[in-house]
ZABAMAR-82357 format. One record per residue (C-alpha): residue number from 1; x, y, z. Coordinates in steps of 0.1 Angstrom, whole numbers, always signed. Example, Ala and Ser with C-alpha at 12.3 -4.5 7.8 and 13.67 -1.06 7.14 Angstrom:
BEGIN
PT   vexkol      xx      yy      zz
PT        1    +123     -45     +78
PT        2    +137     -11     +71
% end
This chain:
BEGIN
PT   vexkol      xx      yy      zz
PT        1      +2      -1      -2
PT        2     +14     +33      -9
PT        3      +7     +70      -9
PT        4     +33     +83     -30
PT        5     +45    +124     -32
PT        6     +42    +139     -63
PT        7     +77    +140     -87
PT        8     +88    +154    -118
PT        9     +95    +134    -150
PT       10    +130    +133    -133
PT       11    +120    +116    -107
PT       12    +125    +143     -81
PT       13     +97    +152     -53
PT       14     +78    +182     -64
PT       15     +56    +203     -44
PT       16     +21    +196     -39
PT       17      -1    +166     -19
PT       18      +5    +129     -19
PT       19     -18    +109     -43
PT       20     -41     +86     -25
PT       21     -36     +49     -40
PT       22     -67     +25     -28
PT       23     -59     -11     -29
PT       24     -97     -33     -34
PT       25    -103     -67     -26
PT       26    -137     -87     -29
PT       27    -150    -106      -1
PT       28    -161    -143      -5
PT       29    -200    -148     -13
PT       30    -225    -152     +20
PT       31    -199    -134     +41
PT       32    -213    -122     +79
PT       33    -181    -100     +80
PT       34    -141     -97     +71
PT       35    -104     -95     +84
PT       36     -84     -73     +69
PT       37     -46     -85     +76
PT       38     -17     -57     +73
PT       39     +19     -70     +73
PT       40     +50     -45     +76
PT       41     +74     -66     +65
PT       42    +105     -44     +76
PT       43     +91     -36    +107
PT       44     +78      -1    +117
PT       45    +102     +23    +135
PT       46    +123     +51    +131
PT       47    +156     +66    +146
PT       48    +162    +102    +155
PT       49    +196    +119    +154
PT       50    +214    +105    +184
PT       51    +207     +66    +169
PT       52    +179     +63    +191
PT       53    +150     +39    +182
PT       54    +114     +56    +186
PT       55     +81     +47    +174
PT       56     +65     +51    +144
PT       57     +28     +55    +130
PT       58     +13     +49     +98
PT       59     -26     +48     +96
PT       60     -50     +31     +71
PT       61     -85     +36     +63
PT       62    -109      +7     +57
PT       63    -142     +12     +39
PT       64    -166     -14     +22
PT       65    -198     -14      +2
PT       66    -222     -41     -12
PT       67    -206     -58     -44
PT       68    -210     -38     -77
PT       69    -234     -16     -61
PT       70    -223     +17     -67
PT       71    -233     +26     -32
PT       72    -212     +50     -14
PT       73    -185     +35     +12
PT       74    -190     +27     +44
PT       75    -160     +38     +67
PT       76    -152      +6     +89
PT       77    -126     +26    +111
PT       78     -90     +43    +103
PT       79     -61     +22    +119
PT       80     -33     +37    +134
PT       81      -9     +13    +138
PT       82     +19     +22    +157
PT       83     +52      +0    +167
PT       84     +90      +6    +173
PT       85    +103     -27    +161
PT       86    +124     -39    +138
PT       87    +113     -74    +127
PT       88     +79     -79    +102
PT       89     +48     -80    +119
PT       90     +14     -81    +116
PT       91     -17     -62    +122
PT       92     -54     -77    +119
PT       93     -90     -59    +121
PT       94    -122     -73    +118
PT       95    -158     -65    +117
PT       96    -195     -77    +106
PT       97    -216     -70     +78
PT       98    -251     -57     +77
PT       99    -263     -82     +58
PT      100    -245    -116     +43
PT      101    -232    -111      +8
PT      102    -203    -104     -10
PT      103    -186     -69      -7
PT      104    -161     -44     -19
PT      105    -132     -39      +5
PT      106    -114      -8      +2
PT      107     -78      -5     +21
PT      108     -62     +29     +17
PT      109     -29     +42     +34
PT      110     -39     +73     +45
PT      111      -2     +81     +57
PT      112     +21    +100     +29
PT      113     +54     +83     +17
PT      114     +84     +92     +44
PT      115    +117     +93     +22
PT      116    +141     +99     +53
PT      117    +165     +70     +56
PT      118    +160     +63     +90
PT      119    +126     +55     +86
PT      120    +108     +21     +80
PT      121     +74     +24     +77
PT      122     +66      -2     +45
PT      123     +30     -16     +46
PT      124     +13     -45     +26
PT      125     -24     -58     +23
PT      126     -16     -93     +27
PT      127     -48    -107     +29
PT      128     -87    -101     +31
PT      129    -103    -133     +51
PT      130    -141    -138     +51
PT      131    -163    -150     +78
PT      132    -189    -173     +75
PT      133    -204    -192    +105
PT      134    -209    -227     +91
PT      135    -187    -254    +103
PT      136    -163    -255     +72
PT      137    -166    -292     +70
PT      138    -198    -304     +58
PT      139    -199    -340     +61
PT      140    -223    -363     +81
PT      141    -201    -390     +92
PT      142    -176    -388    +116
PT      143    -144    -371    +110
PT      144    -106    -370    +125
PT      145    -100    -336    +126
PT      146     -69    -317    +137
PT      147     -64    -280    +149
PT      148     -35    -261    +157
PT      149     -25    -228    +173
PT      150     +12    -220    +170
PT      151     +30    -191    +185
PT      152     +50    -169    +161
PT      153     +88    -169    +170
PT      154    +120    -160    +158
PT      155    +119    -193    +143
PT      156     +87    -198    +130
PT      157     +64    -176    +114
PT      158     +36    -174     +87
PT      159     +17    -207     +75
PT      160     +27    -244     +80
PT      161     +42    -259     +46
PT      162     +35    -293     +60
PT      163     +19    -312     +88
PT      164     +25    -351     +91
PT      165     +15    -375    +121
PT      166     +11    -406    +130
PT      167     -23    -424    +130
PT      168     -38    -453    +146
PT      169     -70    -469    +136
PT      170     -94    -475    +160
PT      171    -119    -502    +156
PT      172    -134    -533    +164
PT      173    -106    -559    +175
PT      174    -112    -595    +183
PT      175     -96    -597    +217
PT      176     -90    -636    +224
PT      177     -90    -636    +263
PT      178    -123    -619    +267
PT      179    -139    -640    +234
PT      180    -154    -607    +224
PT      181    -148    -576    +200
PT      182    -139    -545    +217
PT      183    -131    -511    +199
PT      184     -93    -503    +202
PT      185     -63    -494    +182
PT      186     -54    -520    +161
PT      187     -37    -533    +128
PT      188     -47    -570    +127
PT      189     -55    -573     +91
PT      190     -83    -592    +105
PT      191     -99    -563    +125
PT      192     -92    -545     +94
PT      193    -111    -563     +70
PT      194    -139    -561     +91
PT      195    -135    -524     +94
PT      196    -136    -520     +53
PT      197    -166    -541     +54
PT      198    -185    -525     +80
PT      199    -168    -487     +79
PT      200    -191    -458     +68
PT      201    -171    -450     +41
PT      202    -183    -477     +23
PT      203    -215    -468      +8
PT      204    -235    -500     +17
PT      205    -223    -514     +52
PT      206    -221    -550     +54
PT      207    -243    -560     +90
PT      208    -229    -584    +114
PT      209    -246    -612     +97
PT      210    -231    -609     +64
PT      211    -197    -616     +80
PT      212    -183    -647     +91
PT      213    -172    -632    +126
PT      214    -160    -668    +136
PT      215    -139    -671    +108
PT      216    -127    -636    +114
PT      217    -115    -640    +151
PT      218     -98    -674    +142
PT      219     -79    -653    +116
PT      220     -71    -626    +140
PT      221     -55    -653    +159
PT      222     -37    -663    +133
PT      223     -24    -630    +122
PT      224     -12    -621    +162
PT      225      +6    -659    +162
PT      226     +25    -650    +132
PT      227     +33    -612    +136
PT      228     +12    -601    +105
PT      229      +5    -566    +100
PT      230     -14    -542     +81
PT      231      +0    -504     +83
PT      232     -17    -486     +52
PT      233     -27    -449     +44
PT      234     -55    -453     +17
PT      235     -51    -422      -2
PT      236     -57    -439     -36
PT      237     -92    -444     -48
PT      238    -100    -480     -43
PT      239    -129    -498     -48
PT      240    -137    -524     -21
PT      241    -130    -553     -33
PT      242     -92    -538     -42
PT      243     -91    -526      -4
PT      244    -101    -560      +9
PT      245     -77    -575     -10
PT      246     -44    -555      +0
PT      247     -56    -562     +35
PT      248     -64    -597     +31
PT      249     -29    -604     +15
PT      250     -10    -587     +44
PT      251     -28    -618     +65
PT      252     -13    -644     +41
PT      253     -53    -644     +25
PT      254     -77    -634      -2
PT      255    -115    -621      +5
PT      256    -141    -648      -2
PT      257    -180    -646      -8
PT      258    -201    -678      -2
PT      259    -227    -661     -15
PT      260    -241    -653     +19
PT      261    -211    -641     +40
PT      262    -179    -624     +37
PT      263    -150    -646     +49
PT      264    -114    -652     +35
PT      265     -92    -679     +27
PT      266     -58    -683     +48
PT      267     -27    -696     +27
PT      268     -14    -720     +59
PT      269     -12    -755     +63
PT      270     -44    -777     +65
PT      271     -51    -813     +81
PT      272     -90    -818     +67
PT      273     -91    -830     +34
PT      274    -120    -818     +16
PT      275    -118    -842     -12
PT      276     -98    -864     -38
PT      277     -95    -860     -75
PT      278     -85    -883     -99
PT      279     -93    -894    -134
PT      280    -120    -914    -120
PT      281    -140    -884    -113
PT      282    -126    -856    -135
PT      283    -112    -852    -172
PT      284     -90    -832    -188
PT      285     -66    -832    -164
PT      286     -37    -806    -179
PT      287      -4    -796    -158
PT      288     +18    -768    -161
PT      289     +53    -761    -147
PT      290     +69    -726    -145
PT      291    +101    -727    -150
PT      292    +122    -695    -144
PT      293    +159    -682    -135
PT      294    +160    -665    -100
PT      295    +172    -634     -93
PT      296    +199    -628     -66
PT      297    +174    -611     -43
PT      298    +141    -591     -37
PT      299    +145    -556     -30
PT      300    +116    -544     -12
PT      301    +104    -509      -6
PT      302     +86    -498     +23
PT      303     +84    -473     +52
PT      304    +106    -482     +79
PT      305     +82    -485    +116
PT      306    +117    -483    +132
PT      307    +125    -451    +117
PT      308     +98    -428    +117
PT      309     +82    -444     +88
PT      310    +109    -429     +64
PT      311    +110    -449     +33
PT      312    +137    -473     +31
PT      313    +146    -507     +10
PT      314    +155    -539     +17
PT      315    +170    -564      +3
PT      316    +161    -600      +7
PT      317    +187    -624      -8
PT      318    +173    -658     -25
PT      319    +174    -686      -3
PT      320    +208    -704      -4
PT      321    +222    -675     -23
PT      322    +258    -669     -20
PT      323    +281    -645     -33
PT      324    +273    -604     -47
PT      325    +241    -595     -54
PT      326    +242    -580     -91
PT      327    +208    -589    -103
PT      328    +173    -581     -79
PT      329    +135    -577     -87
PT      330    +118    -549     -69
PT      331     +87    -564     -52
PT      332     +61    -546     -26
PT      333     +43    -556      +4
PT      334     +14    -531      +9
PT      335      +8    -522     +45
PT      336     +42    -538     +57
PT      337     +61    -516     +76
PT      338     +82    -537     +97
PT      339    +118    -546     +87
PT      340    +117    -583    +103
PT      341     +79    -586     +88
PT      342     +95    -578     +54
PT      343    +120    -599     +53
PT      344     +99    -634     +62
PT      345     +70    -619     +39
PT      346     +97    -618     +11
PT      347    +115    -652     +17
PT      348     +81    -664     +21
PT      349     +71    -656     -16
PT      350    +107    -670     -24
PT      351    +100    -703     -11
PT      352     +63    -703     -28
PT      353     +78    -699     -60
PT      354    +106    -728     -54
PT      355     +80    -751     -38
PT      356     +48    -744     -56
PT      357     +61    -746     -91
PT      358     +32    -763    -109
PT      359      -4    -753    -117
PT      360     -30    -782    -122
PT      361     -65    -781    -142
PT      362     -89    -806    -144
PT      363    -129    -809    -153
PT      364    -158    -823    -131
PT      365    -190    -826    -135
PT      366    -222    -823    -109
PT      367    -240    -791     -99
PT      368    -222    -794     -67
PT      369    -188    -789     -55
PT      370    -178    -804     -22
PT      371    -140    -785     -26
PT      372    -144    -745     -26
PT      373    -115    -723     -31
PT      374     -90    -727      -5
PT      375     -98    -764      +4
PT      376     -69    -792      +5
PT      377     -78    -821     -17
PT      378     -59    -854     -24
PT      379     -51    -857     -63
PT      380     -40    -889     -78
PT      381     -24    -885    -113
PT      382      -8    -911    -134
PT      383      +7    -887    -158
PT      384     +25    -870    -128
PT      385     +37    -903    -112
PT      386     +31    -938    -128
PT      387     +31    -954     -95
PT      388      -2    -936     -86
PT      389     -33    -957     -96
PT      390     -69    -944     -93
PT      391     -92    -977     -88
PT      392    -128    -986     -81
PT      393    -135   -1007     -52
PT      394    -154   -1039     -64
PT      395    -156   -1059     -36
PT      396    -145   -1061      +3
PT      397    -133   -1095     +22
PT      398    -121   -1091     +53
PT      399     -85   -1072     +46
PT      400     -85   -1082      +8
PT      401     -96   -1054     -13
PT      402    -106   -1062     -44
PT      403    -103   -1030     -76
PT      404    -111   -1026    -110
PT      405     -77   -1018    -120
PT      406     -47   -1035    -118
PT      407     -15   -1026     -97
PT      408     +21   -1034     -97
PT      409     +44   -1035     -68
PT      410     +80   -1039     -65
PT      411    +100   -1059     -38
PT      412    +114   -1038     -12
PT      413     +87   -1010     -18
PT      414     +62    -999      +6
PT      415     +25    -989      -6
PT      416      -7    -976      +6
PT      417     -41    -970      -4
PT      418     -60    -936      +4
PT      419     -97    -933      +7
PT      420    -129    -917     +18
PT      421    -141    -930     +49
PT      422    -170    -923     +78
PT      423    -195    -905     +46
PT      424    -230    -897     +63
PT      425    -258    -877     +48
PT      426    -245    -854     +79
PT      427    -210    -852     +71
PT      428    -205    -853     +33
PT      429    -167    -849     +42
PT      430    -162    -876     +66
PT      431    -121    -881     +67
PT      432     -91    -889     +42
PT      433     -80    -923     +54
PT      434     -49    -940     +47
PT      435     -40    -975     +50
PT      436      -8   -1000     +48
PT      437      -6   -1026     +20
PT      438     +11   -1057     +21
PT      439     +35   -1052      -8
PT      440     +36   -1083     -29
PT      441     +57   -1082     -60
PT      442     +41   -1083     -93
PT      443      +7   -1069    -106
PT      444     -26   -1076     -95
PT      445     -64   -1066     -90
PT      446     -60   -1074     -55
PT      447     -43   -1057     -22
PT      448     -42   -1066     +13
PT      449     -45   -1039     +40
PT      450     -19   -1042     +66
PT      451     -27   -1040    +105
PT      452     -65   -1029    +113
PT      453     -86   -1001    +107
PT      454    -112    -990     +85
PT      455    -116   -1002     +52
PT      456    -130    -986     +21
PT      457    -168    -992     +11
PT      458    -177   -1010     -21
PT      459    -183    -989     -48
PT      460    -159    -961     -36
PT      461    -128    -947     -53
PT      462     -93    -950     -38
PT      463     -55    -937     -48
PT      464     -31    -963     -46
PT      465     +11    -959     -47
PT      466     +36    -957     -26
PT      467     +35    -950     +10
PT      468     +34    -913     +14
PT      469     +34    -903     -22
PT      470      +1    -923     -30
PT      471     -16    -889     -35
PT      472      -5    -851     -43
PT      473     -19    -827     -16
PT      474     -37    -798     -37
PT      475     -50    -764     -26
PT      476     -80    -754     -48
PT      477     -71    -719     -61
PT      478    -100    -715     -82
PT      479    -133    -731     -97
PT      480    -147    -718    -130
PT      481    -185    -725    -140
PT      482    -185    -745    -176
PT      483    -210    -763    -198
PT      484    -235    -781    -188
PT      485    -229    -782    -149
PT      486    -195    -789    -153
PT      487    -167    -770    -131
PT      488    -126    -762    -142
PT      489    -109    -771    -108
PT      490     -79    -754    -106
PT      491     -48    -767     -81
PT      492     -18    -757     -69
PT      493      +5    -773     -43
PT      494      -3    -774      -8
PT      495     +35    -773      +2
PT      496     +35    -773     +40
PT      497     +70    -765     +40
PT      498     +65    -727     +28
PT      499     +49    -724     +66
PT      500     +79    -744     +79
PT      501    +106    -727     +64
PT      502     +90    -691     +70
PT      503     +89    -697    +106
PT      504    +121    -710    +108
PT      505    +132    -674     +92
PT      506    +154    -657    +118
PT      507    +158    -619     +98
PT      508    +191    -607    +103
PT      509    +197    -575    +125
PT      510    +183    -545    +107
PT      511    +199    -513    +106
PT      512    +184    -493     +72
PT      513    +221    -487     +59
PT      514    +217    -490     +22
PT      515    +254    -505      +6
PT      516    +284    -518     +21
PT      517    +310    -491     +35
PT      518    +337    -476     +11
PT      519    +370    -490     +16
PT      520    +387    -470     -14
PT      521    +416    -450      -6
PT      522    +393    -418      -6
PT      523    +379    -431     +29
PT      524    +416    -422     +42
PT      525    +423    -385     +53
PT      526    +449    -369     +28
PT      527    +479    -354     +49
PT      528    +467    -319     +60
PT      529    +483    -284     +55
PT      530    +495    -258     +79
PT      531    +475    -225     +70
PT      532    +494    -204     +95
PT      533    +521    -209    +122
PT      534    +523    -176    +144
PT      535    +549    -171    +169
PT      536    +565    -147    +196
PT      537    +549    -113    +201
PT      538    +542    -102    +168
PT      539    +522    -134    +162
PT      540    +504    -142    +192
PT      541    +509    -114    +216
PT      542    +532    -132    +238
PT      543    +573    -133    +232
PT      544    +571    -172    +237
PT      545    +539    -180    +219
PT      546    +533    -206    +194
PT      547    +500    -208    +177
PT      548    +492    -231    +148
PT      549    +462    -230    +120
PT      550    +455    -261    +103
PT      551    +432    -273     +72
PT      552    +423    -308     +58
PT      553    +442    -315     +29
PT      554    +430    -320      -9
PT      555    +423    -350     -30
PT      556    +401    -367      -1
PT      557    +365    -370      +6
PT      558    +370    -387     +39
PT      559    +354    -371     +70
PT      560    +376    -359     +95
PT      561    +372    -361    +132
PT      562    +404    -352    +149
PT      563    +437    -337    +138
PT      564    +470    -347    +155
PT      565    +497    -321    +161
PT      566    +531    -334    +166
PT      567    +558    -308    +179
PT      568    +595    -312    +194
PT      569    +624    -287    +197
PT      570    +647    -292    +167
PT      571    +675    -320    +172
PT      572    +650    -339    +198
PT      573    +639    -375    +184
PT      574    +611    -375    +203
PT      575    +573    -360    +195
PT      576    +549    -346    +216
PT      577    +516    -349    +202
PT      578    +484    -326    +205
PT      579    +453    -338    +197
PT      580    +424    -316    +183
PT      581    +389    -315    +173
PT      582    +387    -309    +131
PT      583    +365    -280    +136
PT      584    +387    -261    +161
PT      585    +411    -254    +128
PT      586    +441    -248    +153
PT      587    +457    -246    +186
PT      588    +481    -228    +208
PT      589    +515    -251    +219
PT      590    +534    -242    +247
PT      591    +564    -255    +267
PT      592    +586    -232    +241
PT      593    +605    -198    +244
PT      594    +620    -171    +223
PT      595    +647    -182    +198
PT      596    +639    -220    +201
PT      597    +635    -237    +170
PT      598    +606    -261    +165
PT      599    +596    -290    +143
PT      600    +562    -294    +136
PT      601    +540    -321    +116
PT      602    +504    -331    +117
PT      603    +478    -359    +103
PT      604    +443    -362    +102
PT      605    +421    -391    +119
PT      606    +385    -400    +107
PT      607    +361    -400    +133
PT      608    +367    -439    +138
PT      609    +400    -435    +143
PT      610    +412    -441    +108
PT      611    +450    -418    +103
PT      612    +459    -402     +70
PT      613    +497    -397     +62
PT      614    +517    -371     +78
PT      615    +523    -337     +62
PT      616    +559    -323     +59
PT      617    +575    -317     +87
PT      618    +580    -278     +93
PT      619    +605    -259    +112
PT      620    +600    -226    +130
PT      621    +618    -204    +154
PT      622    +599    -188    +182
PT      623    +596    -149    +174
PT      624    +618    -146    +146
PT      625    +591    -122    +133
PT      626    +591    -100    +166
PT      627    +613     -69    +162
PT      628    +643     -68    +182
PT      629    +643     -51    +219
PT      630    +657     -17    +223
PT      631    +691     -10    +236
PT      632    +697     +14    +265
PT      633    +688     +51    +264
PT      634    +720     +69    +257
PT      635    +738     +92    +279
PT      636    +722    +124    +288
PT      637    +690    +109    +296
PT      638    +673    +123    +329
PT      639    +652    +141    +347
PT      640    +651    +177    +367
PT      641    +626    +190    +389
PT      642    +613    +225    +393
PT      643    +588    +246    +405
PT      644    +551    +231    +391
PT      645    +569    +210    +370
PT      646    +600    +181    +360
PT      647    +619    +182    +325
PT      648    +624    +148    +310
PT      649    +651    +145    +286
PT      650    +652    +115    +264
PT      651    +683    +105    +246
PT      652    +682     +73    +224
PT      653    +713     +58    +207
PT      654    +718     +44    +171
PT      655    +689     +17    +175
PT      656    +665      +7    +150
PT      657    +644      -9    +175
PT      658    +635     +19    +195
PT      659    +601     +34    +184
PT      660    +586     +52    +219
PT      661    +596     +56    +253
PT      662    +570     +52    +280
PT      663    +575     +76    +311
PT      664    +566     +65    +347
PT      665    +560     +87    +380
PT      666    +556     +74    +413
PT      667    +563     +90    +448
PT      668    +600     +86    +457
PT      669    +608     +55    +475
PT      670    +573     +38    +463
PT      671    +577      +6    +440
PT      672    +571      +6    +402
PT      673    +538      -3    +393
PT      674    +539      -1    +355
PT      675    +502      +4    +348
PT      676    +494     +26    +376
PT      677    +525     +48    +371
PT      678    +527     +53    +334
PT      679    +519     +91    +324
PT      680    +529     +87    +288
PT      681    +543     +71    +258
PT      682    +559     +92    +235
PT      683    +574     +83    +199
PT      684    +610     +87    +194
PT      685    +636     +79    +167
PT      686    +673     +67    +165
PT      687    +697     +92    +176
PT      688    +679    +118    +186
PT      689    +673    +137    +218
PT      690    +634    +143    +229
PT      691    +626    +170    +257
PT      692    +592    +166    +276
PT      693    +576    +186    +304
PT      694    +555    +170    +328
PT      695    +534    +198    +349
PT      696    +531    +232    +339
PT      697    +561    +246    +320
PT      698    +555    +282    +331
PT      699    +554    +274    +369
PT      700    +524    +288    +379
PT      701    +496    +260    +379
PT      702    +505    +234    +407
PT      703    +476    +213    +404
PT      704    +491    +197    +372
PT      705    +521    +183    +391
PT      706    +518    +192    +431
PT      707    +548    +198    +451
PT      708    +569    +164    +463
PT      709    +597    +144    +458
PT      710    +592    +122    +429
PT      711    +609     +91    +410
PT      712    +610     +83    +372
PT      713    +618     +54    +351
PT      714    +621     +58    +316
PT      715    +615     +28    +294
PT      716    +627     +27    +258
PT      717    +600      +1    +233
PT      718    +604     -15    +201
PT      719    +571     -22    +178
PT      720    +556     -49    +196
PT      721    +557     -26    +227
PT      722    +583     -52    +242
PT      723    +608     -31    +267
PT      724    +643     -26    +265
PT      725    +663     -23    +294
PT      726    +644      +8    +318
PT      727    +661     +40    +330
PT      728    +656     +51    +366
PT      729    +648     +59    +391
PT      730    +654     +96    +385
PT      731    +647    +110    +421
PT      732    +638    +149    +415
PT      733    +623    +175    +439
PT      734    +589    +196    +423
PT      735    +582    +229    +441
% end
């Protein structure tokens, strides 16, 4: 905001009134009031002719009217802002409108331009705020809101550029101790899965009856036991199903809806076999095996919870890999922030690729399926293993089982059959039973069971093969409907060893350090350099002083922690070491006197103590730059007393070192104290005579030098204020 004085074409101030230059801004619509904020970025102050800080005042007029109405302006107020501040500051004025609406707001500086350099009064209109009484967040559902009130200081002023925080989700969480769902902070995927289904953020929240809560409770316990968490900031536009998939994946599961309830399919070892599949109850069996060349390691980016959720990356080598990692593949685990959990989940994925290389499909008839996605089944396929035979039981007599297929056994091998038992109308799953078979070398359609136990039912199917491998454990991955009430069943290896190996993982200690430490020569400091060595009075102010300034040498990027400065008197073989912090940049060295020849050398060390080479030995002489000490004053120097004064005669010899003479005076018989008895210092030249009067040379004014007996001393001094032999005392009487 300005109110400039009139100027001619050359820019010179001329006579006349300052020009009024209003600033007009508009309020927002439907406002009930407004606020004007004025800044003084250079402060507001005035210095008087003596340099004293004084207050200064700037007047600002505020007016308003309805937008585009053409009505006369309505005065709000004229602010008279006064301050004596050299720092920037703000002033604000607020008022109410007569009716709600949109208004023109005029702000005018009424104080004319000031041109005095001792004044600072620049004013700026930085903002016009509009007030509306409605709550700013028009949202009917609960929100987590943050309000801040921060005091402006020399370190913080103006608006905040960024605000970050760590939030925790509060929702219904399964409590295994009480057996109930309670509201509390949680990162368990099972609880967050339920929250996603029932949250008000979901346009169609699912009722409790639409969720398999018992299954989620079991899943919650599984996640807690395995240390599985989900820490995810959902700042993307994801569908409900996409969100459920993310959450479920964090708990080693996938979403599932059985037509009635939401649940999950957990990828974990199972004991209950739901169904048997073989060529006798399926067609079009296909097998696909994936062969791949694994990378050296997985590279997993994540937000590190152990380091304030800063971005990090963990390298997880392939199981059994030894050597330098050169080939990596990136994999992400959304919601995972714990470094140890990152390691385990990456290793689990690697084990899955190793132990689930196959994909199997088969076509089954029938409207109803016993097995569903995620169920454990046993498959018998001679295309995978020629010893696996699926046959139907023709007859059972005691322990003899007659089959409709011929099976072949070899001497020395153990064999078994697997069949479904315990099936009833109430129990359509029953149990998958395995019985050992008596090995009879050769081919036959009859087998004999060993021991006692359940036996297959005539007309049922059995799987025959070598013991332990009579069937292949598979997991139903997907079921796709086909024509004429058929279903394509997709299966993968159950591979329970995946969980066994994952549970046995012991993640290495995590530091967050990426890469290995440098071991190249740049990690060793270069030899430092002496930037200055100052001695004696000329360099240190002390006749015996020695100060050394040091800096890192060029050619190395190593971080320097300390310098070691070795020193000794020339000719000595033993070094004395002085250690200083690198930030000191130098230090004084004691133990020597003027004229001593001193050897110096130094080296730099890293913070962990790795030393660099020594620099070249430097030899210096203490005080070699000092001026020589003055000779004694010449013959004829002395002091003569008289009335109200004394006459002092100073005679110098042919001495280039003498540049001044100090004169001391004290009562006769006293002890000389140079600082207290000094009455003056006078410049002199060599081979000259100087006469100095102490007191009133006319002998009239005794106040300058009262009558009495005095001792005078005369001391020659050089350029470094170092004294030569002192002359005196010269005892005189002043009358």
